[in-house]
DOVO-69917 format. One record per residue (C-alpha): residue in one letter; residue number from 1; x, z, y. Coordinates in nm, 3 decimals, decimal comma, m for minus. Layout:
REM residues N
type;seq;x;z;y
a;NUM;X;Z;Y
...
END
This chain:
REM residues 557
type;seq;x;z;y
x;1;2,263;m0,321;7,667
x;2;2,339;0,023;7,521
x;3;2,004;0,044;7,342
x;4;2,106;m0,251;7,122
x;5;2,433;m0,090;7,016
x;6;2,466;0,077;6,676
x;7;2,719;0,349;6,614
x;8;2,917;0,349;6,289
x;9;2,712;0,625;6,130
x;10;2,381;0,458;6,223
x;11;2,493;0,149;6,036
x;12;2,589;0,360;5,737
x;13;2,241;0,521;5,738
x;14;2,096;0,169;5,733
x;15;2,282;0,066;5,416
x;16;2,228;0,406;5,255
x;17;1,852;0,346;5,290
x;18;1,821;m0,031;5,236
x;19;2,095;m0,101;4,976
x;20;2,142;0,237;4,804
x;21;2,277;0,085;4,482
x;22;2,532;m0,144;4,648
x;23;2,890;m0,043;4,556
x;24;3,059;0,095;4,866
x;25;3,387;0,256;4,748
x;26;3,617;0,167;4,455
x;27;3,902;0,401;4,361
x;28;4,158;0,302;4,093
x;29;4,242;0,581;3,850
x;30;4,494;0,455;3,600
x;31;4,345;0,158;3,415
x;32;3,992;0,239;3,530
x;33;3,805;0,206;3,857
x;34;3,574;0,480;3,984
x;35;3,286;0,330;4,184
x;36;3,053;0,494;4,434
x;37;2,737;0,340;4,585
x;38;2,613;0,378;4,939
x;39;2,353;0,630;4,823
x;40;2,608;0,834;4,627
x;41;2,852;0,830;4,920
x;42;2,575;0,939;5,154
x;43;2,473;1,231;4,934
x;44;2,828;1,361;4,889
x;45;2,916;1,323;5,258
x;46;2,592;1,500;5,354
x;47;2,677;1,796;5,130
x;48;3,014;1,828;5,304
x;49;2,843;1,805;5,645
x;50;2,621;2,099;5,546
x;51;2,933;2,286;5,433
x;52;3,108;2,222;5,765
x;53;2,807;2,362;5,950
x;54;2,806;2,668;5,723
x;55;3,172;2,727;5,809
x;56;3,073;2,770;6,172
x;57;3,167;2,432;6,314
x;58;2,961;2,297;6,603
x;59;2,891;1,955;6,749
x;60;3,198;1,826;6,930
x;61;3,450;2,034;6,735
x;62;3,768;1,853;6,630
x;63;3,834;1,805;6,256
x;64;4,161;1,670;6,120
x;65;4,220;1,447;5,816
x;66;4,562;1,450;5,648
x;67;4,559;1,217;5,350
x;68;4,663;0,881;5,217
x;69;4,384;0,628;5,180
x;70;4,128;0,715;4,914
x;71;3,752;0,734;4,880
x;72;3,748;1,100;4,988
x;73;3,909;0,996;5,319
x;74;3,606;0,779;5,400
x;75;3,361;1,046;5,277
x;76;3,528;1,303;5,504
x;77;3,506;1,061;5,795
x;78;3,134;1,006;5,729
x;79;3,071;1,382;5,703
x;80;3,245;1,436;6,036
x;81;3,026;1,175;6,207
x;82;2,708;1,302;6,038
x;83;2,771;1,646;6,185
x;84;2,851;1,523;6,535
x;85;3,213;1,632;6,509
x;86;3,525;1,449;6,633
x;87;3,771;1,309;6,377
x;88;4,145;1,352;6,431
x;89;4,323;1,163;6,152
x;90;4,697;1,203;6,099
x;91;4,966;1,003;5,919
x;92;4,992;1,135;5,564
x;93;5,372;1,104;5,573
x;94;5,427;1,339;5,869
x;95;5,706;1,594;5,812
x;96;5,627;1,960;5,877
x;97;5,758;1,971;6,235
x;98;5,568;1,658;6,341
x;99;5,252;1,779;6,168
x;100;5,274;2,112;6,351
x;101;5,317;1,921;6,677
x;102;5,006;1,701;6,643
x;103;4,791;1,982;6,499
x;104;4,872;2,192;6,805
x;105;4,812;1,901;7,043
x;106;4,473;1,811;6,896
x;107;4,290;2,147;6,898
x;108;4,136;2,104;6,553
x;109;3,914;2,375;6,407
x;110;3,943;2,249;6,047
x;111;4,172;2,021;5,848
x;112;4,090;1,811;5,540
x;113;4,402;1,794;5,321
x;114;4,396;1,514;5,067
x;115;4,604;1,270;4,868
x;116;4,969;1,332;4,963
x;117;5,307;1,245;4,815
x;118;5,443;1,587;4,912
x;119;5,305;1,917;5,035
x;120;5,602;2,153;4,995
x;121;5,606;2,385;5,297
x;122;5,375;2,179;5,519
x;123;5,114;2,452;5,495
x;124;5,333;2,647;5,740
x;125;5,245;2,385;6,003
x;126;4,877;2,486;5,992
x;127;4,788;2,787;6,214
x;128;4,575;3,065;6,064
x;129;4,301;2,974;6,312
x;130;4,253;2,633;6,144
x;131;4,034;2,632;5,832
x;132;4,132;2,394;5,552
x;133;3,951;2,201;5,278
x;134;4,148;2,025;5,005
x;135;4,033;1,708;4,829
x;136;4,019;1,695;4,447
x;137;4,359;1,623;4,292
x;138;4,475;1,262;4,253
x;139;4,713;1,206;3,960
x;140;5,070;1,135;4,061
x;141;5,035;1,316;4,394
x;142;5,114;1,665;4,520
x;143;4,895;1,944;4,380
x;144;4,735;2,117;4,676
x;145;4,534;2,439;4,653
x;146;4,547;2,537;5,020
x;147;4,208;2,634;5,160
x;148;3,864;2,572;5,011
x;149;3,802;2,322;4,733
x;150;3,602;2,009;4,827
x;151;3,429;2,016;4,490
x;152;3,320;2,376;4,525
x;153;3,170;2,308;4,868
x;154;2,996;1,999;4,732
x;155;2,842;2,204;4,452
x;156;2,735;2,494;4,674
x;157;2,557;2,303;4,951
x;158;2,253;2,079;4,976
x;159;2,276;1,736;5,142
x;160;2,244;1,748;5,521
x;161;1,888;1,621;5,581
x;162;1,910;1,482;5,933
x;163;2,031;1,142;6,052
x;164;2,222;1,264;6,355
x;165;2,295;0,981;6,598
x;166;2,583;1,039;6,840
x;167;2,557;0,950;7,205
x;168;2,755;0,635;7,284
x;169;2,956;0,828;7,544
x;170;3,045;1,104;7,296
x;171;3,402;1,127;7,172
x;172;3,432;0,952;6,834
x;173;3,797;1,007;6,743
x;174;4,138;1,108;6,870
x;175;4,407;0,880;6,730
x;176;4,769;0,975;6,767
x;177;5,009;0,691;6,830
x;178;5,279;0,638;6,567
x;179;5,544;0,744;6,815
x;180;5,835;0,497;6,800
x;181;5,961;0,702;7,093
x;182;5,879;1,044;7,231
x;183;5,584;1,273;7,170
x;184;5,277;1,119;7,003
x;185;4,985;1,068;7,240
x;186;4,624;1,140;7,142
x;187;4,414;0,834;7,226
x;188;4,051;0,929;7,295
x;189;3,800;0,666;7,182
x;190;3,425;0,698;7,237
x;191;3,148;0,599;6,993
x;192;3,066;0,303;7,214
x;193;3,412;0,149;7,153
x;194;3,364;0,040;6,788
x;195;2,992;m0,021;6,852
x;196;3,072;m0,271;7,129
x;197;3,351;m0,432;6,926
x;198;3,129;m0,489;6,623
x;199;2,841;m0,612;6,838
x;200;3,073;m0,872;6,992
x;201;3,195;m0,978;6,647
x;202;2,838;m1,026;6,525
x;203;2,745;m1,214;6,844
x;204;3,043;m1,453;6,841
x;205;3,169;m1,456;6,477
x;206;3,515;m1,449;6,636
x;207;3,683;m1,339;6,312
x;208;3,394;m1,430;6,080
x;209;3,330;m1,101;5,897
x;210;2,952;m1,133;5,908
x;211;2,960;m1,492;5,777
x;212;3,124;m1,393;5,447
x;213;2,911;m1,418;5,131
x;214;3,127;m1,157;4,958
x;215;3,259;m0,872;5,168
x;216;3,541;m0,729;4,956
x;217;3,792;m0,522;5,154
x;218;4,121;m0,379;5,028
x;219;4,258;m0,068;5,198
x;220;4,620;0,042;5,175
x;221;4,762;0,065;5,528
x;222;4,717;0,411;5,686
x;223;4,348;0,463;5,761
x;224;4,433;0,681;6,058
x;225;4,587;0,376;6,226
x;226;4,352;0,183;6,454
x;227;4,423;m0,148;6,278
x;228;4,310;m0,032;5,933
x;229;4,011;0,155;6,069
x;230;3,893;m0,131;6,292
x;231;4,000;m0,403;6,049
x;232;3,882;m0,254;5,718
x;233;3,672;0,065;5,727
x;234;3,445;m0,027;6,017
x;235;3,384;m0,396;5,936
x;236;3,299;m0,288;5,581
x;237;3,044;m0,033;5,701
x;238;2,895;m0,265;5,963
x;239;2,865;m0,555;5,718
x;240;2,757;m0,352;5,412
x;241;3,066;m0,444;5,212
x;242;3,289;m0,275;4,955
x;243;3,628;m0,106;5,004
x;244;3,878;m0,093;4,717
x;245;4,186;0,126;4,745
x;246;4,538;0,108;4,608
x;247;4,636;0,394;4,378
x;248;5,008;0,395;4,458
x;249;5,296;0,169;4,559
x;250;5,373;0,113;4,192
x;251;5,020;m0,007;4,116
x;252;4,961;m0,192;4,444
x;253;5,015;m0,541;4,299
x;254;4,790;m0,470;4,001
x;255;4,519;m0,310;4,218
x;256;4,502;m0,601;4,461
x;257;4,497;m0,857;4,179
x;258;4,208;m0,674;4,015
x;259;4,024;m0,661;4,349
x;260;4,091;m1,016;4,480
x;261;3,960;m0,917;4,826
x;262;3,794;m1,161;5,061
x;263;3,941;m0,970;5,359
x;264;4,297;m0,839;5,373
x;265;4,483;m0,686;5,664
x;266;4,859;m0,633;5,622
x;267;5,164;m0,578;5,840
x;268;5,440;m0,842;5,860
x;269;5,664;m0,651;5,620
x;270;5,398;m0,678;5,347
x;271;5,354;m1,052;5,409
x;272;5,734;m1,083;5,395
x;273;5,743;m0,899;5,060
x;274;5,479;m1,135;4,918
x;275;5,688;m1,429;5,043
x;276;6,010;m1,293;4,891
x;277;5,825;m1,229;4,565
x;278;5,732;m1,596;4,537
x;279;6,074;m1,714;4,650
x;280;6,240;m1,500;4,381
x;281;6,051;m1,701;4,118
x;282;6,113;m2,050;4,256
x;283;6,309;m2,217;4,534
x;284;6,142;m2,338;4,853
x;285;6,254;m2,689;4,765
x;286;6,073;m2,676;4,429
x;287;5,762;m2,524;4,587
x;288;5,755;m2,796;4,854
x;289;5,784;m3,062;4,584
x;290;5,496;m2,913;4,383
x;291;5,278;m2,878;4,693
x;292;5,339;m3,243;4,783
x;293;5,173;m3,369;4,462
x;294;4,795;m3,387;4,528
x;295;4,654;m3,271;4,190
x;296;4,937;m3,026;4,117
x;297;4,921;m2,879;4,467
x;298;4,572;m2,731;4,416
x;299;4,670;m2,577;4,083
x;300;4,990;m2,424;4,224
x;301;4,812;m2,282;4,529
x;302;4,542;m2,123;4,314
x;303;4,797;m1,979;4,070
x;304;5,013;m1,830;4,348
x;305;4,716;m1,693;4,541
x;306;4,569;m1,534;4,227
x;307;4,904;m1,373;4,143
x;308;4,924;m1,232;4,499
x;309;4,565;m1,103;4,480
x;310;4,451;m1,358;4,739
x;311;4,248;m1,598;4,525
x;312;3,921;m1,518;4,706
x;313;4,075;m1,441;5,046
x;314;3,881;m1,586;5,338
x;315;4,017;m1,370;5,620
x;316;4,382;m1,265;5,610
x;317;4,505;m1,075;5,912
x;318;4,844;m0,954;6,025
x;319;4,945;m0,711;6,297
x;320;5,100;m0,380;6,407
x;321;5,422;m0,576;6,474
x;322;5,471;m0,940;6,574
x;323;5,467;m1,174;6,273
x;324;5,753;m1,428;6,251
x;325;5,648;m1,789;6,307
x;326;5,799;m1,908;5,979
x;327;5,576;m1,673;5,777
x;328;5,259;m1,811;5,932
x;329;5,376;m2,166;5,859
x;330;5,464;m2,076;5,500
x;331;5,125;m1,919;5,425
x;332;4,948;m2,220;5,571
x;333;5,106;m2,425;5,293
x;334;4,915;m2,202;5,048
x;335;4,591;m2,256;5,239
x;336;4,603;m1,913;5,407
x;337;4,576;m1,884;5,784
x;338;4,729;m1,555;5,897
x;339;4,518;m1,428;6,187
x;340;4,744;m1,231;6,418
x;341;4,587;m0,916;6,560
x;342;4,776;m0,812;6,871
x;343;4,658;m0,500;7,047
x;344;4,697;m0,127;7,084
x;345;4,532;0,197;6,983
x;346;4,448;0,235;7,352
x;347;4,222;m0,075;7,349
x;348;4,063;0,020;7,014
x;349;4,238;m0,247;6,811
x;350;4,286;m0,615;6,885
x;351;4,330;m0,759;7,230
x;352;4,415;m1,110;7,115
x;353;4,357;m1,296;6,787
x;354;4,433;m1,638;6,649
x;355;4,140;m1,721;6,416
x;356;4,143;m2,087;6,530
x;357;4,342;m2,302;6,289
x;358;4,499;m2,474;6,591
x;359;4,652;m2,147;6,715
x;360;5,025;m2,208;6,778
x;361;5,216;m2,009;6,514
x;362;5,455;m1,870;6,776
x;363;5,165;m1,708;6,962
x;364;4,937;m1,409;6,898
x;365;4,629;m1,611;6,983
x;366;4,390;m1,576;7,274
x;367;4,203;m1,285;7,431
x;368;3,906;m1,151;7,233
x;369;3,560;m1,258;7,363
x;370;3,511;m0,947;7,580
x;371;3,874;m0,908;7,677
x;372;4,105;m1,021;7,955
x;373;4,481;m1,059;7,948
x;374;4,719;m1,129;8,236
x;375;5,090;m1,104;8,308
x;376;5,235;m0,876;8,574
x;377;5,420;m1,122;8,799
x;378;5,689;m0,872;8,894
x;379;5,785;m0,747;8,547
x;380;5,640;m0,995;8,297
x;381;5,446;m0,710;8,132
x;382;5,125;m0,793;7,944
x;383;4,818;m0,626;8,098
x;384;4,488;m0,585;7,910
x;385;4,127;m0,513;7,997
x;386;3,836;m0,461;7,756
x;387;3,509;m0,262;7,739
x;388;3,651;m0,079;7,435
x;389;3,941;0,088;7,614
x;390;4,027;0,451;7,562
x;391;3,887;0,727;7,778
x;392;4,247;0,844;7,816
x;393;4,511;1,049;7,638
x;394;4,386;1,387;7,522
x;395;4,485;1,657;7,771
x;396;4,744;1,430;7,931
x;397;4,613;1,285;8,260
x;398;4,967;1,210;8,382
x;399;5,050;0,985;8,086
x;400;4,704;0,827;8,115
x;401;4,764;0,742;8,481
x;402;5,096;0,578;8,388
x;403;4,930;0,316;8,166
x;404;4,574;0,283;8,301
x;405;4,583;0,138;8,653
x;406;4,295;m0,030;8,836
x;407;4,109;m0,081;8,510
x;408;4,406;m0,250;8,337
x;409;4,601;m0,120;8,039
x;410;4,977;m0,166;8,079
x;411;5,091;m0,262;7,730
x;412;5,466;m0,206;7,754
x;413;5,516;m0,557;7,609
x;414;5,664;m0,856;7,788
x;415;5,504;m1,192;7,735
x;416;5,366;m1,520;7,864
x;417;5,027;m1,696;7,868
x;418;5,010;m2,076;7,850
x;419;4,757;m2,309;8,012
x;420;4,530;m2,282;7,705
x;421;4,524;m1,903;7,714
x;422;4,758;m1,848;7,418
x;423;4,963;m1,531;7,452
x;424;5,323;m1,509;7,339
x;425;5,493;m1,171;7,308
x;426;5,863;m1,165;7,395
x;427;5,926;m0,801;7,309
x;428;5,890;m0,446;7,430
x;429;5,987;m0,389;7,791
x;430;6,192;m0,087;7,678
x;431;6,356;m0,269;7,384
x;432;6,592;m0,456;7,615
x;433;6,937;m0,294;7,634
x;434;7,235;m0,337;7,863
x;435;7,574;m0,431;7,719
x;436;7,899;m0,298;7,866
x;437;7,922;m0,627;8,060
x;438;7,614;m0,521;8,256
x;439;7,383;m0,784;8,108
x;440;7,041;m0,709;7,961
x;441;6,965;m0,838;7,611
x;442;6,612;m0,878;7,471
x;443;6,653;m0,841;7,093
x;444;6,309;m0,939;6,959
x;445;6,335;m1,322;6,973
x;446;6,674;m1,311;6,801
x;447;6,539;m1,087;6,526
x;448;6,250;m1,323;6,464
x;449;6,490;m1,615;6,409
x;450;6,715;m1,417;6,174
x;451;6,421;m1,276;5,974
x;452;6,364;m1,631;5,844
x;453;6,663;m1,577;5,614
x;454;6,546;m1,506;5,258
x;455;6,821;m1,247;5,210
x;456;6,698;m1,031;5,501
x;457;6,430;m0,767;5,453
x;458;6,461;m0,619;5,804
x;459;6,696;m0,660;6,095
x;460;6,761;m0,494;6,428
x;461;6,976;m0,636;6,709
x;462;7,150;m0,354;6,893
x;463;7,446;m0,299;7,121
x;464;7,381;m0,056;7,402
x;465;7,707;m0,010;7,593
x;466;7,929;m0,246;7,390
x;467;8,051;m0,594;7,499
x;468;7,828;m0,805;7,269
x;469;7,521;m0,735;7,053
x;470;7,554;m0,663;6,682
x;471;7,285;m0,701;6,416
x;472;7,197;m0,434;6,158
x;473;7,045;m0,564;5,837
x;474;6,861;m0,437;5,529
x;475;6,886;m0,686;5,244
x;476;6,576;m0,812;5,063
x;477;6,548;m0,785;4,684
x;478;6,679;m1,141;4,665
x;479;6,971;m1,048;4,885
x;480;7,053;m0,747;4,670
x;481;7,058;m0,964;4,355
x;482;7,246;m1,259;4,505
x;483;7,620;m1,318;4,491
x;484;7,804;m1,155;4,778
x;485;7,959;m1,484;4,891
x;486;7,617;m1,655;4,893
x;487;7,476;m1,383;5,117
x;488;7,775;m1,401;5,352
x;489;7,765;m1,782;5,371
x;490;7,392;m1,782;5,443
x;491;7,413;m1,514;5,713
x;492;7,719;m1,675;5,873
x;493;7,541;m2,011;5,891
x;494;7,223;m1,865;6,043
x;495;7,424;m1,657;6,289
x;496;7,614;m1,964;6,408
x;497;7,293;m2,160;6,454
x;498;7,130;m1,876;6,649
x;499;7,433;m1,812;6,870
x;500;7,450;m2,180;6,963
x;501;7,110;m2,140;7,134
x;502;7,198;m1,822;7,326
x;503;7,374;m1,747;7,652
x;504;7,730;m1,618;7,610
x;505;7,637;m1,255;7,686
x;506;7,357;m1,260;7,423
x;507;7,559;m1,391;7,128
x;508;7,577;m1,160;6,827
x;509;7,935;m1,082;6,734
x;510;7,882;m0,908;6,401
x;511;7,623;m0,864;6,127
x;512;7,633;m0,529;5,947
x;513;7,466;m0,497;5,607
x;514;7,364;m0,133;5,586
x;515;7,380;0,068;5,265
x;516;7,076;0,282;5,336
x;517;6,730;0,125;5,331
x;518;6,527;0,210;5,642
x;519;6,205;0,390;5,561
x;520;5,956;0,646;5,683
x;521;6,131;0,913;5,479
x;522;6,461;0,880;5,666
x;523;6,271;0,841;5,994
x;524;6,403;0,489;6,062
x;525;6,053;0,333;6,041
x;526;5,715;0,435;6,174
x;527;5,428;0,473;5,922
x;528;5,326;0,116;6,015
x;529;5,679;0,004;5,920
x;530;5,806;m0,071;6,269
x;531;6,174;m0,006;6,334
x;532;6,255;0,302;6,541
x;533;6,533;0,153;6,751
x;534;6,628;0,487;6,902
x;535;6,676;0,640;6,556
x;536;6,895;0,348;6,447
x;537;7,102;0,387;6,765
x;538;7,137;0,761;6,698
x;539;7,240;0,701;6,338
x;540;7,471;0,400;6,375
x;541;7,554;0,386;6,748
x;542;7,889;0,558;6,711
x;543;8,011;0,267;6,496
x;544;7,885;m0,024;6,710
x;545;8,209;m0,078;6,902
x;546;8,423;m0,043;6,587
x;547;8,208;m0,301;6,406
x;548;8,212;m0,536;6,706
x;549;8,593;m0,525;6,727
x;550;8,651;m0,611;6,359
x;551;8,753;m0,967;6,278
x;552;8,490;m1,014;6,006
x;553;8,157;m1,153;6,122
x;554;7,976;m1,005;5,818
x;555;8,049;m0,641;5,736
x;556;7,922;m0,453;5,431
x;557;7,883;m0,088;5,527
END
């Protein structure tokens, strides 16, 4: 079977030769878009490959990428593959200490430094033994002059002439997990992993990428994350499509509207922001009324989808964290079926998906065509098996042995599988906490119910070591603008409804509306916008008991 597999770079060579004038990359620069064809991308990447060779790098050497998404990120990735090197991409938002940690762990010989919000003293995290190349400057971002200029290398070197094809068993990339807890782990993925995944997609049309007439992708989630790479960069290259980027958070809405992608992958927090954006303009009651009128319904759907940048969307995916059921139901009213992608870096992306319109909205779909899922009878943990699984964690056989057992990947998630094969995720095994009454509480289902409230941006149920759980909340934009009494009444009502469905030991005693918004910058969220529960406990844990003992059910910090 291996002789029928195509690696990523082989597929790029194909489009470079057969559709040289097809637009491959689109980069917004102010009011204008810079466009690059497959042939132009190939030539520039090849020049950088020649430069890397001239700098003394050899096949198999590790090369890091530290940058937000941009067209140079993809060119660097192509150059790495063309030279037979191993890519080690990092989160662009890493603080100096974390950057130093992953650079040391990954044994890179060279680092591409690109589009970053801040550089400051991060250069101190790069050892003298690691060579650096900086991308051309992107307006509105940090000015970086560390190392050799990309443009100077491009000008000084001829395009690399060979079409190097990696062995399927060669190491393709080392991806570091986002690290909600502990030290990041370097997941080793081989070239055969994406090749097998894309072959299965083409064979089964499970998601439907290859059936699209227009293959317009929009990239804004971190490209070093397995979801964006497997859900955007690779499908684009394998299908011969076009990737458009977002310039910044401020221009995101404008950039996506101008792109109107046919494929969009976003995390639940982005889908929630879209939802709150619509709800801030009209009530759900009014929207329901408009959508119930046959002729008006089509006009309203088209207008809303166009405003969101989803007019042409055919495949809309969600993942990285579990998507609340109400969001999936709401988007269906607009004619958009959110395809949940549940998986892990360790299995090279998705393990289950719900592309079928009949997928229950409270599930994450069924196992991918070449995958298997089962539940550990003793612990309720979800176990996974797929041909695309990691080789292991880089230089960490002990951690590898903890999660890879008898060919199965232990996910760390608890869940169930129904008679039709639909998987439901209850929460992380380690997210459960014990109250002072000695009872274990699983917070995730409660958080999903509460997140339905339009005034809530994010919530986290906590309570380690206190009598009853409490709930920490970040208000949405609507919540911040609403009258205080309206917010309190709404939260009190939803809390009462939720508590009526829970066992006595699970009932939430108090809701705390926090002053500080949780973000990457204050280390409360991962780069994929998942809550770091441990960090919230560290920051707020000393007040849990005090908040629980107050008479008020809603407390404004």
